[in-house]
C-alpha positions as a Markdown table, in Angstrom:
| # | Residue | x | y | z |
|---|---|---|---|---|
| 1 | Met | 25.4 | 60.3 | 15.2 |
| 2 | Phe | 29.3 | 60.5 | 15.3 |
| 3 | Arg | 29.2 | 61.3 | 18.9 |
| 4 | Phe | 27.1 | 58.5 | 19.5 |
| 5 | Phe | 29.7 | 56.1 | 18.3 |
| 6 | Asp | 32.3 | 58.1 | 20.2 |
| 7 | Ala | 30.5 | 57.5 | 23.4 |
| 8 | Leu | 30.0 | 54.1 | 22.6 |
| 9 | Phe | 33.5 | 53.4 | 21.8 |
| 10 | Leu | 34.8 | 55.2 | 25.0 |
| 11 | Phe | 32.3 | 53.1 | 27.1 |
| 12 | Trp | 33.5 | 49.9 | 25.6 |
| 13 | Cys | 37.1 | 51.0 | 26.1 |
| 14 | Leu | 36.3 | 51.9 | 30.0 |
| 15 | Ala | 34.1 | 49.2 | 31.0 |
| 16 | Pro | 35.5 | 46.9 | 33.5 |
| 17 | Ala | 36.5 | 43.3 | 32.1 |
| 18 | Gly | 34.2 | 40.6 | 33.2 |
| 19 | Glu | 34.7 | 38.6 | 36.4 |
| 20 | Thr | 36.7 | 35.6 | 36.2 |
| 21 | Asp | 35.3 | 32.2 | 37.6 |
| 22 | Cys | 37.5 | 32.5 | 40.6 |
| 23 | Gln | 36.5 | 36.2 | 41.3 |
| 24 | Arg | 32.8 | 35.3 | 40.7 |
| 25 | Arg | 32.8 | 32.4 | 43.2 |
| 26 | Arg | 35.0 | 34.5 | 45.7 |
| 27 | Arg | 32.3 | 37.2 | 45.6 |
| 28 | Glu | 29.3 | 34.8 | 45.8 |
| 29 | Gln | 30.8 | 32.6 | 48.7 |
| 30 | Ser | 31.9 | 35.8 | 50.5 |
| 31 | Ala | 28.2 | 37.1 | 50.3 |
| 32 | Thr | 26.8 | 34.1 | 52.3 |
| 33 | Gly | 28.6 | 35.3 | 55.5 |
| 34 | Asn | 28.9 | 31.7 | 56.6 |
| 35 | His | 32.7 | 30.8 | 56.1 |
| 36 | Thr | 33.1 | 28.1 | 58.8 |
| 37 | Asp | 33.0 | 25.1 | 56.3 |
| 38 | Leu | 32.9 | 27.0 | 53.0 |
| 39 | Leu | 35.8 | 27.3 | 50.5 |
| 40 | Val | 36.0 | 31.0 | 49.8 |
| 41 | Pro | 38.3 | 30.8 | 46.7 |
| 42 | Glu | 41.8 | 32.8 | 46.7 |
| 43 | Cys | 42.8 | 34.3 | 43.3 |
| 44 | Asp | 45.8 | 35.8 | 42.0 |
| 45 | Glu | 46.3 | 39.2 | 40.4 |
| 46 | His | 45.1 | 37.7 | 36.9 |
| 47 | Gly | 41.8 | 36.1 | 38.6 |
| 48 | His | 43.2 | 32.6 | 38.4 |
| 49 | Tyr | 42.7 | 30.2 | 41.3 |
| 50 | Leu | 45.9 | 30.2 | 43.6 |
| 51 | Pro | 47.4 | 26.7 | 43.7 |
| 52 | Ile | 46.4 | 26.2 | 47.4 |
| 53 | Gln | 42.8 | 26.7 | 48.6 |
| 54 | Cys | 41.7 | 26.2 | 52.3 |
| 55 | Phe | 38.4 | 25.3 | 53.7 |
| 56 | Gly | 36.6 | 27.5 | 56.3 |
| 57 | Gln | 38.1 | 28.6 | 59.7 |
| 58 | Ala | 40.9 | 26.6 | 61.4 |
| 59 | Thr | 39.9 | 24.0 | 63.9 |
| 60 | Asp | 42.3 | 22.7 | 66.4 |
| 61 | Gly | 44.9 | 24.7 | 64.8 |
| 62 | Ser | 44.7 | 23.7 | 61.2 |
| 63 | Arg | 42.7 | 23.8 | 58.1 |
| 64 | Phe | 41.6 | 21.5 | 55.4 |
| 65 | Cys | 43.5 | 22.7 | 52.2 |
| 66 | Ala | 43.7 | 21.4 | 48.5 |
| 67 | Cys | 45.7 | 21.8 | 45.6 |
| 68 | Tyr | 44.0 | 23.2 | 42.4 |
| 69 | Asp | 45.1 | 24.1 | 38.8 |
| 70 | Lys | 44.4 | 27.6 | 37.7 |
| 71 | Asp | 40.8 | 26.8 | 36.4 |
| 72 | Phe | 39.8 | 25.1 | 39.7 |
| 73 | Gly | 40.5 | 21.5 | 38.9 |
| 74 | Gln | 41.5 | 19.8 | 41.8 |
| 75 | Ile | 44.7 | 18.0 | 41.7 |
| 76 | Lys | 45.4 | 16.9 | 45.3 |
| 77 | Ala | 42.5 | 16.0 | 47.8 |
| 78 | Pro | 41.7 | 18.1 | 50.9 |
| 79 | Ser | 44.2 | 17.4 | 53.8 |
| 80 | Lys | 45.3 | 18.9 | 57.1 |
| 81 | Lys | 48.8 | 18.1 | 55.9 |
| 82 | Val | 48.6 | 20.1 | 52.8 |
| 83 | Lys | 50.9 | 23.2 | 53.5 |
| 84 | Ser | 51.9 | 24.4 | 50.0 |
| 85 | Cys | 50.9 | 23.4 | 46.4 |
| 86 | Asn | 53.6 | 25.2 | 44.2 |
| 87 | Cys | 55.5 | 22.3 | 43.3 |
| 88 | Ile | 52.4 | 20.2 | 42.8 |
| 89 | Arg | 51.1 | 22.7 | 40.6 |
| 90 | Lys | 54.1 | 23.2 | 38.5 |
| 91 | His | 54.4 | 19.5 | 38.1 |
| 92 | His | 50.7 | 19.3 | 37.0 |
| 93 | Asp | 51.2 | 22.3 | 34.5 |
| 94 | Trp | 54.1 | 20.7 | 32.8 |
| 95 | His | 52.1 | 17.4 | 32.4 |
| 96 | Gln | 49.2 | 19.4 | 31.0 |
| 97 | Gln | 51.6 | 21.3 | 28.5 |
| 98 | Asn | 53.3 | 18.3 | 27.4 |
| 99 | Gly | 50.2 | 16.1 | 26.7 |
| 100 | Glu | 51.1 | 13.6 | 29.7 |
């Protein structure tokens, strides 16, 4: 009986952590094979959404990109003019933390 609990504990310690929402969506969208118009999320090393997310493949040299918070809440609408979201995301996070 003791070995059973040892094995169970070892399995629990070595089992991979669950996927984050970003990782799950990325896996599901990547599996479709159709990336033309789809948003295939980009995740950071912690599994959170990157601030900038771009849709599909570039048409006429640019893609539609939007800004998101770490939980995939959109904070700036898609546009071909969006090139970076770091400042927008920091501003958004600051307001969220300070209750504004």
